[in-house]
N, CA, C and O of each residue as an XYZ file, in Angstrom:
832
protein
N      18.147      1.307    -19.122
C      19.042      0.153    -19.106
C      20.447      0.563    -18.673
O      21.142     -0.190    -17.990
N      20.863      1.782    -19.084
C      22.193      2.244    -18.695
C      22.300      2.351    -17.179
O      23.323      2.003    -16.589
N      21.232      2.835    -16.559
C      21.243      2.966    -15.095
C      21.345      1.589    -14.454
O      22.144      1.384    -13.540
N      20.527      0.634    -14.939
C      20.542     -0.699    -14.358
C      21.898     -1.361    -14.552
O      22.348     -2.126    -13.699
N      22.558     -1.065    -15.687
C      23.857     -1.672    -15.946
C      24.888     -1.225    -14.921
O      25.802     -1.978    -14.586
N      24.745     -0.028    -14.434
C      25.721      0.495    -13.466
C      25.487     -0.033    -12.064
O      26.293      0.222    -11.169
N      24.396     -0.769    -11.851
C      24.090     -1.269    -10.512
C      24.559     -2.697    -10.318
O      24.297     -3.307     -9.281
N      25.257     -3.238    -11.320
C      25.695     -4.619    -11.212
C      26.751     -4.750    -10.129
O      27.345     -3.769     -9.682
N      26.962     -5.979     -9.728
C      27.913     -6.236     -8.652
C      27.310     -7.222     -7.690
O      26.086     -7.335     -7.625
N      28.110     -7.933     -6.948
C      27.596     -8.953     -6.054
C      26.841     -8.316     -4.900
O      27.146     -7.209     -4.457
N      25.836     -9.063     -4.427
C      25.055     -8.545     -3.303
C      25.923     -8.392     -2.069
O      25.685     -7.509     -1.245
N      26.935     -9.252     -1.936
C      27.798     -9.155     -0.762
C      28.585     -7.853     -0.764
O      28.841     -7.273      0.291
N      28.976     -7.384     -1.982
C      29.689     -6.123     -2.075
C      28.811     -4.965     -1.642
O      29.255     -4.075     -0.917
N      27.549     -4.980     -2.092
C      26.651     -3.883     -1.751
C      26.254     -3.939     -0.283
O      26.197     -2.911      0.392
N      25.978     -5.149      0.211
C      25.509     -5.274      1.579
C      26.610     -5.003      2.589
O      26.338     -4.772      3.767
N      27.873     -5.033      2.119
C      28.964     -4.736      3.042
C      28.928     -3.283      3.499
O      29.552     -2.917      4.495
N      28.179     -2.450      2.748
C      28.061     -1.043      3.124
C      27.072     -0.838      4.266
O      27.046      0.229      4.878
N      26.267     -1.842      4.553
C      25.262     -1.702      5.602
C      25.918     -1.915      6.967
O      26.648     -2.883      7.178
N      25.642     -0.997      7.876
C      26.260     -1.074      9.194
C      25.301     -1.629     10.244
O      25.687     -2.444     11.081
N      24.040     -1.176     10.190
C      23.084     -1.553     11.222
C      21.672     -1.211     10.755
O      21.506     -0.400      9.844
N      20.654     -1.817     11.363
C      19.273     -1.441     11.028
C      19.044      0.051     11.268
O      19.536      0.611     12.248
N      18.309      0.676     10.386
C      18.070      2.102     10.495
C      19.058      2.936      9.713
O      19.073      4.161      9.828
N      19.896      2.268      8.904
C      20.936      3.003      8.170
C      20.345      4.045      7.226
O      20.920      5.116      7.036
N      19.178      3.722      6.627
C      18.631      4.617      5.614
C      18.135      5.929      6.216
O      18.236      6.983      5.589
N      17.609      5.860      7.416
C      17.137      7.071      8.070
C      18.244      8.085      8.299
O      17.983      9.285      8.394
N      19.485      7.605      8.388
C      20.616      8.500      8.579
C      21.068      9.139      7.267
O      21.771     10.149      7.265
N      20.656      8.537      6.156
C      21.085      9.031      4.849
C      20.060      9.935      4.187
O      20.403     10.733      3.316
N      18.797      9.812      4.599
C      17.735     10.607      4.004
C      17.289     11.703      4.960
O      17.409     11.545      6.175
N      16.775     12.814      4.431
C      16.335     13.917      5.301
C      15.113     13.541      6.124
O      14.406     12.585      5.804
N      14.873     14.291      7.175
C      13.736     14.026      8.058
C      12.408     14.416      7.426
O      11.361     13.903      7.821
N      12.440     15.313      6.453
C      11.216     15.783      5.810
C      11.335     15.639      4.300
O      12.431     15.589      3.743
N      10.179     15.575      3.659
C      10.161     15.487      2.199
C      10.769     16.749      1.600
O      10.680     17.821      2.198
N      11.393     16.635      0.414
C      12.001     17.817     -0.212
C      10.983     18.921     -0.466
O       9.842     18.652     -0.841
N      11.401     20.155     -0.261
C      10.534     21.302     -0.523
C      10.478     21.618     -2.011
O       9.452     22.064     -2.524
N      11.591     21.381     -2.699
C      11.674     21.672     -4.128
C      12.014     20.405     -4.895
O      12.644     19.502     -4.345
N      11.607     20.323     -6.164
C      11.897     19.123     -6.968
C      13.387     18.957     -7.215
O      14.144     19.927     -7.217
N      13.797     17.700     -7.427
C      15.181     17.399     -7.735
C      15.276     16.806     -9.129
O      14.286     16.297     -9.653
N      16.423     16.864     -9.722
C      16.601     16.319    -11.070
C      16.498     14.799    -11.039
O      16.749     14.163    -10.015
N      16.121     14.230    -12.187
C      16.028     12.776    -12.272
C      17.376     12.131    -11.985
O      17.435     11.097    -11.320
N      18.439     12.715    -12.466
C      19.754     12.146    -12.236
C      20.091     12.116    -10.747
O      20.707     11.168    -10.262
N      19.682     13.161    -10.027
C      19.929     13.193     -8.581
C      19.149     12.088     -7.881
O      19.654     11.448     -6.959
N      17.916     11.871     -8.323
C      17.087     10.799     -7.745
C      17.723      9.435     -8.021
O      17.815      8.599     -7.122
N      18.157      9.211     -9.254
C      18.777      7.936     -9.606
C      20.080      7.726     -8.845
O      20.407      6.601     -8.467
N      20.821      8.800     -8.621
C      22.043      8.683     -7.823
C      21.714      8.250     -6.398
O      22.422      7.430     -5.812
N      20.639      8.804     -5.844
C      20.219      8.403     -4.495
C      19.834      6.926     -4.466
O      20.172      6.200     -3.531
N      19.122      6.498     -5.507
C      18.725      5.088     -5.571
C      19.959      4.192     -5.579
O      20.029      3.206     -4.845
N      20.928      4.546     -6.416
C      22.116      3.717     -6.546
C      22.983      3.737     -5.298
O      23.508      2.701     -4.891
N      23.137      4.895     -4.694
C      24.069      5.035     -3.578
C      23.455      4.701     -2.217
O      24.160      4.263     -1.309
N      22.118      4.910     -2.074
C      21.501      4.762     -0.761
C      20.483      3.622     -0.676
O      20.351      2.973      0.362
N      19.772      3.387     -1.767
C      18.719      2.373     -1.741
C      19.247      0.987     -2.090
O      19.041      0.033     -1.339
N      19.936      0.874     -3.241
C      20.381     -0.435     -3.700
C      21.310     -1.160     -2.725
O      21.252     -2.387     -2.650
N      22.167     -0.455     -1.973
C      22.981     -1.191     -0.996
C      22.150     -1.915      0.063
O      22.630     -2.853      0.699
N      20.911     -1.480      0.249
C      20.058     -2.120      1.243
C      18.995     -3.016      0.649
O      18.088     -3.461      1.352
N      19.102     -3.288     -0.658
C      18.114     -4.137     -1.330
C      18.591     -5.587     -1.326
O      19.724     -5.878     -1.708
N      17.736     -6.467     -0.902
C      18.003     -7.896     -1.021
C      17.429     -8.375     -2.344
O      16.227     -8.244     -2.576
N      18.252     -8.918     -3.200
C      17.823     -9.270     -4.562
C      17.214    -10.678     -4.576
O      17.869    -11.664     -4.912
N      15.960    -10.724     -4.205
C      15.240    -11.992     -4.087
C      15.140    -12.734     -5.415
O      15.034    -13.961     -5.430
N      15.171    -12.009     -6.523
C      14.985    -12.658     -7.813
C      16.283    -13.217     -8.391
O      16.271    -13.845     -9.450
N      17.391    -12.995     -7.709
C      18.669    -13.507     -8.206
C      18.722    -15.030     -8.077
O      18.280    -15.577     -7.067
N      19.259    -15.725     -9.092
C      19.418    -17.186     -8.978
C      20.431    -17.578     -7.909
O      20.528    -18.749     -7.543
N      21.182    -16.604     -7.410
C      22.157    -16.883     -6.351
C      21.605    -16.612     -4.958
O      22.336    -16.688     -3.971
N      20.317    -16.297     -4.879
C      19.700    -16.000     -3.585
C      19.081    -17.278     -3.021
O      18.148    -17.822     -3.611
N      19.587    -17.759     -1.891
C      19.134    -19.040     -1.350
C      18.486    -18.915      0.030
O      18.155    -19.935      0.634
N      18.296    -17.711      0.541
C      17.657    -17.541      1.839
C      16.137    -17.565      1.686
O      15.621    -17.291      0.603
N      15.437    -17.883      2.733
C      13.971    -17.899      2.785
C      13.394    -18.878      1.768
O      13.158    -20.041      2.097
N      13.170    -18.432      0.564
C      12.678    -19.301     -0.498
C      13.183    -18.747     -1.826
O      13.574    -17.582     -1.889
N      13.185    -19.550     -2.886
C      13.819    -19.137     -4.138
C      13.059    -18.034     -4.852
O      11.966    -17.644     -4.441
N      13.659    -17.535     -5.933
C      13.054    -16.483     -6.742
C      11.605    -16.836     -7.056
O      11.298    -17.952     -7.474
N      10.720    -15.861     -6.846
C       9.286    -16.164     -6.938
C       8.611    -15.405     -8.067
O       7.411    -15.136     -7.998
N       9.356    -15.056     -9.101
C       8.767    -14.337    -10.217
C       8.690    -15.243    -11.423
O       9.224    -16.352    -11.407
N       8.035    -14.785    -12.459
C       7.892    -15.571    -13.677
C       7.554    -14.631    -14.823
O       7.164    -13.483    -14.609
N       7.709    -15.131    -16.031
C       7.337    -14.334    -17.203
C       5.847    -14.002    -17.152
O       5.442    -12.879    -17.452
N       5.045    -14.980    -16.773
C       3.597    -14.749    -16.705
C       3.263    -13.657    -15.699
O       2.372    -12.843    -15.943
N       3.972    -13.631    -14.566
C       3.625    -12.659    -13.530
C       3.979    -11.240    -13.948
O       3.196    -10.320    -13.710
N       5.145    -11.039    -14.567
C       5.450     -9.655    -14.926
C       4.709     -9.205    -16.175
O       4.509     -8.005    -16.365
N       4.293    -10.138    -17.038
C       3.414     -9.751    -18.143
C       2.046     -9.319    -17.601
O       1.445     -8.364    -18.092
N       1.567    -10.038    -16.582
C       0.322     -9.646    -15.939
C       0.425     -8.297    -15.279
O      -0.513     -7.501    -15.324
N       1.584     -8.030    -14.653
C       1.813     -6.731    -14.021
C       1.823     -5.612    -15.061
O       1.306     -4.524    -14.806
N       2.404     -5.871    -16.225
C       2.423     -4.882    -17.299
C       1.008     -4.569    -17.776
O       0.660     -3.407    -17.986
N       0.193     -5.613    -17.945
C      -1.196     -5.401    -18.362
C      -1.968     -4.609    -17.318
O      -2.726     -3.694    -17.642
N      -1.758     -4.979    -16.058
C      -2.459     -4.290    -14.974
C      -2.071     -2.821    -14.907
O      -2.931     -1.955    -14.747
N      -0.758     -2.534    -15.032
C      -0.298     -1.152    -14.974
C      -0.810     -0.344    -16.161
O      -1.156      0.829    -16.015
N      -0.858     -0.975    -17.346
C      -1.319     -0.269    -18.538
C      -2.806      0.071    -18.456
O      -3.223      1.163    -18.843
N      -3.596     -0.870    -17.952
C      -5.037     -0.624    -17.832
C      -5.346      0.320    -16.677
O      -6.323      1.068    -16.724
N      -4.498      0.283    -15.621
C      -4.640      1.197    -14.476
C      -6.072      1.204    -13.940
O      -6.670      2.263    -13.751
N      -6.600      0.034    -13.705
C      -7.999     -0.132    -13.312
C      -8.234      0.289    -11.867
O      -7.435     -0.018    -10.982
N      -9.320      0.983    -11.644
C      -9.775      1.306    -10.282
C     -10.874      0.309     -9.953
O     -12.003      0.439    -10.426
N     -10.542     -0.682     -9.144
C     -11.466     -1.792     -8.944
C     -12.010     -1.904     -7.542
O     -12.113     -3.005     -7.001
N     -12.367     -0.756     -6.930
C     -12.834     -0.846     -5.534
C     -14.291     -1.280     -5.419
O     -14.754     -1.557     -4.313
N     -15.020     -1.348     -6.519
C     -16.390     -1.863     -6.486
C     -16.738     -2.405     -7.867
O     -16.013     -2.176     -8.835
N     -17.845     -3.118     -7.948
C     -18.224     -3.717     -9.237
C     -18.495     -2.656    -10.290
O     -18.088     -2.814    -11.441
N     -19.172     -1.583     -9.921
C     -19.580     -0.591    -10.908
C     -18.374      0.136    -11.503
O     -18.444      0.605    -12.639
N     -17.271      0.239    -10.758
C     -16.101      0.954    -11.281
C     -15.333      0.133    -12.306
O     -14.651      0.691    -13.165
N     -15.440     -1.185    -12.220
C     -14.783     -2.061    -13.201
C     -15.290     -3.482    -13.001
O     -14.676     -4.269    -12.280
N     -16.416     -3.813    -13.640
C     -17.039     -5.124    -13.424
C     -16.099     -6.306    -13.612
O     -16.081     -7.216    -12.783
N     -15.318     -6.308    -14.690
C     -14.458     -7.455    -14.968
C     -13.397     -7.631    -13.885
O     -13.095     -8.757    -13.489
N     -12.827     -6.521    -13.403
C     -11.784     -6.616    -12.380
C     -12.335     -7.217    -11.098
O     -11.717     -8.100    -10.502
N     -13.497     -6.737    -10.678
C     -14.096     -7.233     -9.441
C     -14.460     -8.711     -9.562
O     -14.189     -9.498     -8.655
N     -15.069     -9.080    -10.671
C     -15.510    -10.470    -10.834
C     -14.326    -11.411    -11.023
O     -14.336    -12.525    -10.500
N     -13.308    -10.979    -11.761
C     -12.139    -11.832    -11.961
C     -11.416    -12.082    -10.647
O     -11.002    -13.206    -10.366
N     -11.264    -11.038     -9.846
C     -10.613    -11.195     -8.550
C     -11.355    -12.203     -7.685
O     -10.742    -13.077     -7.072
N     -12.673    -12.077     -7.639
C     -13.480    -12.983     -6.824
C     -13.393    -14.418     -7.329
O     -13.255    -15.355     -6.543
N     -13.475    -14.581     -8.640
C     -13.431    -15.920     -9.228
C     -12.100    -16.603     -8.968
O     -12.062    -17.768     -8.573
N     -11.003    -15.877     -9.191
C      -9.683    -16.484     -9.015
C      -9.426    -16.841     -7.555
O      -8.853    -17.891     -7.266
N      -9.848    -15.974     -6.633
C      -9.683    -16.305     -5.216
C     -10.502    -17.537     -4.832
O     -10.051    -18.361     -4.036
N     -11.690    -17.660     -5.390
C     -12.488    -18.858     -5.129
C     -11.848    -20.102     -5.756
O     -11.901    -21.183     -5.170
N     -11.242    -19.957     -6.944
C     -10.502    -21.068     -7.550
C      -9.418    -21.572     -6.608
O      -9.287    -22.771     -6.362
N      -8.637    -20.613     -6.082
C      -7.547    -20.998     -5.186
C      -8.077    -21.616     -3.894
O      -7.500    -22.573     -3.376
N      -9.172    -21.069     -3.378
C      -9.766    -21.633     -2.163
C     -10.208    -23.074     -2.385
O     -10.039    -23.920     -1.507
N     -10.772    -23.352     -3.555
C     -11.191    -24.722     -3.880
C      -9.975    -25.635     -4.033
O      -9.988    -26.776     -3.572
N      -8.930    -25.129     -4.680
C      -7.726    -25.932     -4.865
C      -7.087    -26.294     -3.531
O      -6.492    -27.362     -3.389
N      -7.211    -25.400     -2.554
C      -6.651    -25.629     -1.227
C      -7.613    -26.356     -0.296
O      -7.271    -26.663      0.846
N      -8.822    -26.629     -0.792
C      -9.862    -27.270      0.020
C     -10.156    -26.460      1.286
O     -10.313    -27.017      2.372
N     -10.226    -25.166      1.129
C     -10.532    -24.308      2.266
C     -12.002    -24.429      2.657
O     -12.840    -24.751      1.815
N     -12.323    -24.172      3.929
C     -13.730    -24.222      4.358
C     -14.548    -23.111      3.722
O     -14.003    -22.141      3.196
N     -15.875    -23.270      3.781
C     -16.792    -22.378      3.062
C     -16.669    -20.922      3.476
O     -16.888    -20.028      2.659
N     -16.316    -20.664      4.751
C     -16.316    -19.275      5.192
C     -15.202    -18.445      4.563
O     -15.146    -17.233      4.773
N     -14.310    -19.078      3.791
C     -13.291    -18.331      3.075
C     -13.733    -17.913      1.670
O     -13.030    -17.160      0.996
N     -14.885    -18.397      1.234
C     -15.332    -18.110     -0.124
C     -16.047    -16.763     -0.190
O     -16.393    -16.173      0.834
N     -16.260    -16.291     -1.417
C     -16.822    -14.957     -1.623
C     -18.237    -14.812     -1.084
O     -18.711    -13.693     -0.888
N     -18.908    -15.916     -0.845
C     -20.276    -15.857     -0.324
C     -20.329    -15.863      1.195
O     -21.414    -15.834      1.776
N     -19.174    -15.901      1.845
C     -19.145    -15.986      3.306
C     -19.627    -14.694      3.952
O     -19.533    -13.619      3.359
N     -20.144    -14.808      5.172
C     -20.595    -13.648      5.943
C     -19.383    -12.957      6.559
O     -18.512    -13.620      7.122
N     -19.323    -11.645      6.457
C     -18.207    -10.881      6.998
C     -18.465    -10.473      8.451
O     -19.610    -10.457      8.903
N     -17.394    -10.143      9.177
C     -17.517     -9.745     10.575
C     -18.100     -8.337     10.668
O     -18.068     -7.559      9.715
N     -18.640     -8.037     11.864
C     -19.289     -6.754     12.097
C     -18.247     -5.653     12.250
O     -17.324     -5.764     13.057
N     -18.406     -4.591     11.465
C     -17.513     -3.452     11.580
C     -18.241     -2.192     11.150
O     -19.253     -2.243     10.451
N     -17.709     -1.072     11.581
C     -18.251      0.230     11.187
C     -17.248      0.902     10.269
O     -16.089      1.105     10.630
N     -17.709      1.241      9.081
C     -16.859      1.850      8.064
C     -17.327      3.285      7.868
O     -18.425      3.517      7.362
N     -16.504      4.243      8.264
C     -16.887      5.648      8.143
C     -15.964      6.356      7.161
O     -14.923      5.828      6.773
N     -16.362      7.553      6.770
C     -15.653      8.270      5.719
C     -15.092      9.601      6.221
O     -15.704     10.303      7.027
N     -13.916      9.909      5.715
C     -13.382     11.265      5.848
C     -13.156     11.759      4.427
O     -12.086     11.570      3.848
N     -14.177     12.390      3.882
C     -14.104     12.850      2.502
C     -14.552     11.780      1.525
O     -13.718     11.144      0.881
N     -15.848     11.574      1.406
C     -16.342     10.580      0.457
C     -16.008     11.014     -0.966
O     -15.933     12.204     -1.270
N     -15.813     10.035     -1.819
C     -15.464     10.338     -3.201
C     -16.591     11.081     -3.915
O     -16.336     11.908     -4.790
N     -17.811     10.792     -3.550
C     -18.950     11.401     -4.246
C     -19.226     12.831     -3.804
O     -19.616     13.664     -4.623
N     -19.026     13.135     -2.495
C     -19.420     14.457     -1.990
C     -18.428     15.057     -0.991
O     -18.662     16.154     -0.484
N     -17.341     14.368     -0.702
C     -16.332     14.760      0.294
C     -16.930     14.954      1.687
O     -16.421     15.746      2.480
N     -18.013     14.231      1.982
C     -18.623     14.304      3.315
C     -17.678     13.706      4.353
O     -16.898     12.801      4.057
N     -17.764     14.230      5.575
C     -16.900     13.780      6.663
C     -17.760     13.326      7.835
O     -18.620     14.071      8.305
N     -17.527     12.099      8.306
C     -18.261     11.577      9.460
C     -17.600     12.035     10.762
O     -16.389     12.258     10.798
N     -18.394     12.177     11.834
C     -17.843     12.620     13.131
C     -17.145     11.472     13.864
O     -17.808     10.646     14.490
N     -15.842     11.417     13.791
C     -15.092     10.291     14.355
C     -15.243     10.149     15.865
O     -15.503      9.037     16.323
N     -15.095     11.215     16.677
C     -15.190     11.029     18.127
C     -16.538     10.473     18.585
O     -16.590      9.614     19.466
N     -17.618     10.956     17.995
C     -18.941     10.483     18.397
C     -19.148      9.020     18.019
O     -19.716      8.249     18.793
N     -18.689      8.641     16.838
C     -18.853      7.257     16.390
C     -17.942      6.305     17.151
O     -18.260      5.126     17.304
N     -16.812      6.812     17.627
C     -15.896      5.978     18.405
C     -16.554      5.491     19.691
O     -16.291      4.376     20.142
N     -17.403      6.320     20.277
C     -18.108      5.908     21.494
C     -19.005      4.707     21.221
O     -19.105      3.799     22.045
N     -19.652      4.707     20.068
C     -20.543      3.600     19.695
C     -19.745      2.316     19.494
O     -20.141      1.256     19.979
N     -18.622      2.405     18.780
C     -17.840      1.199     18.499
C     -17.199      0.625     19.762
O     -17.122     -0.593     19.916
N     -16.738      1.492     20.665
C     -16.141      0.997     21.905
C     -17.180      0.294     22.758
O     -16.909     -0.765     23.323
N     -18.375      0.877     22.855
C     -19.426      0.305     23.686
C     -19.879     -1.052     23.174
O     -20.203     -1.942     23.960
N     -19.901     -1.212     21.845
C     -20.443     -2.433     21.237
C     -19.380     -3.371     20.675
O     -19.699     -4.345     19.994
N     -18.110     -3.070     20.967
C     -17.005     -3.926     20.521
C     -17.044     -4.152     19.010
O     -16.993     -5.287     18.535
N     -17.134     -3.066     18.280
C     -17.201     -3.096     16.822
C     -15.892     -2.554     16.249
O     -15.365     -1.548     16.724
N     -15.380     -3.226     15.233
C     -14.176     -2.737     14.556
C     -14.495     -1.399     13.898
O     -15.496     -1.265     13.194
N     -13.636     -0.413     14.132
C     -13.870      0.947     13.654
C     -12.843      1.283     12.567
O     -11.659      1.466     12.850
N     -13.313      1.358     11.336
C     -12.422      1.662     10.213
C     -12.760      3.020      9.611
O     -13.929      3.342      9.397
N     -11.720      3.816      9.337
C     -11.903      5.117      8.695
C     -11.343      5.052      7.278
O     -10.163      4.773      7.065
N     -12.216      5.315      6.327
C     -11.817      5.367      4.927
C     -11.636      6.831      4.537
O     -12.608      7.552      4.308
N     -10.376      7.255      4.465
C     -10.058      8.621      4.056
C      -9.394      8.602      2.685
O      -8.511      9.407      2.387
N      -9.844      7.656      1.857
C      -9.183      7.406      0.578
C      -9.095      8.648     -0.294
O      -8.056      8.912     -0.900
N     -10.174      9.408     -0.361
C     -10.202     10.537     -1.286
C      -9.597     11.803     -0.686
O      -8.705     12.408     -1.282
N     -10.070     12.199      0.471
C      -9.673     13.499      1.030
C      -8.657     13.402      2.159
O      -8.220     14.429      2.677
N      -8.277     12.206      2.549
C      -7.346     12.076      3.662
C      -6.026     12.767      3.426
O      -5.406     13.271      4.363
N      -5.588     12.794      2.175
C      -4.316     13.436      1.868
C      -4.339     14.925      2.195
O      -3.298     15.509      2.494
N      -5.525     15.546      2.141
C      -5.624     16.971      2.477
C      -5.314     17.222      3.943
O      -4.930     18.330      4.317
N      -5.478     16.203      4.775
C      -5.276     16.373      6.213
C      -3.818     16.514      6.594
O      -3.499     16.735      7.762
N      -2.934     16.388      5.628
C      -1.528     16.662      5.899
C      -1.311     18.167      6.092
O      -0.319     18.589      6.686
N      -2.257     18.972      5.581
C      -2.203     20.429      5.757
C      -2.761     20.778      7.136
O      -3.842     20.305      7.488
N      -2.068     21.579      7.915
C      -2.527     21.908      9.276
C      -3.953     22.434      9.319
O      -4.688     22.135     10.260
N      -4.360     23.212      8.322
C      -5.701     23.790      8.345
C      -6.807     22.766      8.121
O      -7.980     23.071      8.337
N      -6.448     21.547      7.689
C      -7.454     20.508      7.463
C      -7.283     19.315      8.399
O      -8.089     18.385      8.369
N      -6.246     19.332      9.226
C      -5.968     18.193     10.099
C      -7.121     17.878     11.036
O      -7.280     16.726     11.439
N      -7.927     18.865     11.394
C      -9.006     18.636     12.364
C     -10.060     17.664     11.844
O     -10.849     17.132     12.625
N     -10.081     17.429     10.543
C     -11.077     16.508      9.991
C     -10.846     15.065     10.425
O     -11.756     14.241     10.339
N      -9.631     14.749     10.893
C      -9.403     13.397     11.400
C      -9.135     13.409     12.906
O      -8.540     12.472     13.438
N      -9.571     14.462     13.591
C      -9.529     14.438     15.049
C     -10.337     13.238     15.541
O     -11.451     13.005     15.073
N      -9.790     12.495     16.461
C     -10.433     11.279     16.940
C      -9.869     10.025     16.289
O     -10.297      8.918     16.616
N      -8.908     10.179     15.366
C      -8.357      9.018     14.678
C      -7.629      8.081     15.645
O      -7.436      6.901     15.350
N      -7.226      8.615     16.800
C      -6.550      7.764     17.780
C      -7.474      6.689     18.359
O      -7.009      5.756     19.014
N      -8.778      6.822     18.117
C      -9.749      5.854     18.627
C     -10.081      4.757     17.625
O     -10.775      3.804     17.979
N      -9.612      4.860     16.397
C     -10.020      3.910     15.365
C      -9.101      2.690     15.358
O      -7.995      2.726     15.895
N      -9.577      1.616     14.743
C      -8.794      0.382     14.633
C      -7.974      0.329     13.352
O      -6.919     -0.303     13.314
N      -8.451      0.984     12.309
C      -7.701      1.018     11.058
C      -8.050      2.292     10.296
O      -9.140      2.849     10.427
N      -7.083      2.729      9.498
C      -7.225      4.005      8.793
C      -6.533      3.874      7.441
O      -5.403      3.392      7.359
N      -7.212      4.303      6.386
C      -6.559      4.226      5.083
C      -6.790      5.487      4.263
O      -7.772      6.205      4.455
N      -5.871      5.738      3.355
C      -5.992      6.830      2.396
C      -5.253      6.420      1.122
O      -4.411      5.522      1.141
N      -5.576      7.084      0.030
C      -4.984      6.733     -1.256
C      -3.990      7.793     -1.711
O      -4.353      8.945     -1.952
N      -2.737      7.386     -1.823
C      -1.716      8.308     -2.333
C      -1.874      8.534     -3.831
O      -1.339      9.498     -4.378
N      -2.611      7.643     -4.496
C      -2.760      7.783     -5.950
C      -3.840      8.799     -6.339
O      -4.224      8.886     -7.505
N      -4.321      9.557     -5.366
C      -5.260     10.626     -5.689
C      -4.544     11.971     -5.590
O      -3.871     12.366     -6.542
N      -4.662     12.670     -4.496
C      -4.102     14.019     -4.427
C      -2.585     14.060     -4.263
O      -1.988     15.133     -4.351
N      -1.958     12.921     -4.030
C      -0.505     12.890     -3.930
C       0.156     12.595     -5.273
O       1.378     12.465     -5.357
N      -0.659     12.490     -6.323
C      -0.148     12.347     -7.692
C       0.780     11.142     -7.847
O       1.796     11.207     -8.540
N       0.413     10.053     -7.196
C       1.169      8.806     -7.284
C       0.440      7.841     -8.211
O      -0.790      7.780     -8.207
N       1.196      7.091     -9.003
C       0.580      6.169     -9.958
C      -0.300      5.149     -9.233
O       0.073      4.613     -8.189
N      -1.456      4.900     -9.801
C      -2.369      3.899     -9.235
C      -1.736      2.509     -9.340
O      -1.216      2.194    -10.410
N      -1.739      1.695     -8.364
C      -2.510      1.752     -7.149
C      -1.568      1.904     -5.966
O      -0.652      1.100     -5.795
N      -1.784      2.927     -5.150
C      -0.970      3.101     -3.951
C      -1.900      3.484     -2.812
O      -2.124      4.666     -2.546
N      -2.441      2.469     -2.140
C      -3.367      2.681     -1.038
C      -2.637      2.412      0.272
O      -2.025      1.359      0.445
N      -2.704      3.371      1.193
C      -1.991      3.277      2.455
C      -2.944      2.834      3.561
O      -4.022      3.408      3.714
N      -2.562      1.831      4.325
C      -3.418      1.301      5.385
C      -2.614      1.170      6.666
O      -1.533      0.581      6.681
N      -3.157      1.729      7.743
C      -2.582      1.580      9.074
C      -3.574      0.819      9.948
O      -4.771      1.108      9.936
N      -3.073     -0.151     10.705
C      -3.909     -0.950     11.603
C      -3.343     -0.811     13.014
O      -2.135     -0.923     13.223
N      -4.225     -0.569     13.973
C      -3.789     -0.385     15.353
C      -3.098     -1.672     15.848
O      -3.578     -2.782     15.616
N      -1.973     -1.488     16.529
C      -1.260     -2.638     17.063
C      -2.124     -3.330     18.116
O      -2.640     -2.675     19.022
N      -2.286     -4.661     18.001
C      -3.194     -5.354     18.946
C      -2.696     -5.309     20.385
O      -3.349     -5.844     21.281
């Protein structure tokens, strides 16, 4: 709370420090730190470099775009979600999470009178989903060979590197994603080997 108290001040005062798009890249290093920094140093960076570029959407004085979009119910739900830290990528990993998500999305679809193909029973488009490091066995699919198949048949080519993709940041393991330039989308999970709190899934989609 002490830290948050020191960040008070009008948004116009903070935003006056912004000169042009790309300002943050000039304030932060080109590479991630080699050694850990103290918490106080991190908080100082947040206050001096991050907050001046933050648009405070939740402020009652913010009138651009649309009004504050938070609520007591939403942040209580966020607290419950963070505390449970559920991994809900399939039914078997967390039945209630998967079923609740599907049910609520169908509720909203019905409320909006959306057509049937938006519901959970709709048929999905054809795509090829391959793995770079499966969670069960860390198996790796041959990306270049499979890319030939997807290009020939006009199939969306997705690479799921959720588990082992983070290892490919090391030069000695980078070859496992050779051929990634041929894929349409690529994802990996920072909440695994990057020691980031769940859920932090990174997704890149090829520019159309």
